[in-house]
N, C-alpha and C positions, 0 to 999 in steps of 0.2 A: 759727700762733700770732702771727705778725707782723701779719696783718690784724686779728686780734682785739685786739691791743694798740693798733693805730692807731685802730680804732673806739672802743675804751674811752676812749682819751685825748682824742679830739677830739669825739666825740658825747656821751659821758656826763659826763666831767670838764670839758670845755670848755677844758682847759689841760693842759700836760704839765709836771709837776713831780715831783721825787723822792718826795714824801710821798704822791702818788697811787698809786704802785706799790711797795707794801711786799712783804715775802716772802709773806704770806698771799694777796695778790692774784695774785702770780706762780704760786703753787701752784694757786690756784683756776682760772686759765686753763689750766694744764697738765692738771688733772684733767678739765676740760671736754673736752679733746682725747682723753684716755685713755678716758673713759666713752663719748663719742660715736663714736669710731672714727677711727683714723689715716688720713690722706690722703683724707678725704671731706668735702665741704662739708656734706652732709646730717648727717654725724656731728657736726660742730661745732655745728650748730643744735640737734640732739637733745641733745647733752651740755650745752649752755648752758641749754636749757629744763629739763633735769633738775636741774642744779646750782642754778638759781635757784628753781624751783618746789618742789623736794623739801623744803628747809628750811622754807619757808612752810607746806607741808602738815603737816610734823611739828610745827611750833609750834601750828597750829590743833588738831591731833589731841591734843597734850599739854594744851592748855587745856580741850578738851572732856572728855577722859577723866580728867585728874588735877585739874582745877579749880585751886585756889589752893595746892596742896600744895607745889609746887616754885617756886622763883624763876626769873627769866629766865636766870641764869647756868647753872643746872643744865640747863635746856632747851637752851641753846646748846651746852653740852658734849655732851649726848646726841645732838644733831643732828650734831655733828662725829664722834662715834663711829659712828653709823649710816652717815654718808657715807663714812667711812674703810673700814668693812666692805663697803660697796657697791663702792668702788674696788677693793679686794682681790678681791672676787667677780668683777668684770669682768675683771681681769687674769688670773685663773686660769681661769675658766669660758668667758668669751667675749672673747678678746683683740682681736677685730675691732670690739668695741663695739656700741652701740645701732644703728649703721648696718647692720651685718650682720644683727642681729635683725629690723630693719625690712624689709630686702630678703627675708629668709627668710619672714617673715609675708606679704608681698605675693605671693611665689611660691606659697605654700600657698593663699592666697585665689584666685589665678588658676587654680590646678589644680582647686579646688573648684567654680568657676563654669563651667569649660569643659565643653561637652557631651561625654558619653562615647560612644564609637563601639563598636558591638557587632559 
């Protein structure tokens, strides 16, 4: 989490000030680690990709399916609800995060490609 904070501060914000790190940002970085997987670099990247890309996909999907029925505030709250449900899902079903799912998927692919011996 410390490396993520340093990168966020110096690469993205270009400065370190208290207004740049509010409580929402702290929780966002914490959720990146939870969803991606604890103690893995790959998990941090996978969690960050999901946390950044998932709300964008939900917003595009909401615009396509719902058109102009809802305003941006409703879409943002629905994104937070879905993201919260996803965090709870990962904590209960897969505590090791996306990193463990990725490793399992690679193992299954490797088993499927290996030649069988009779």
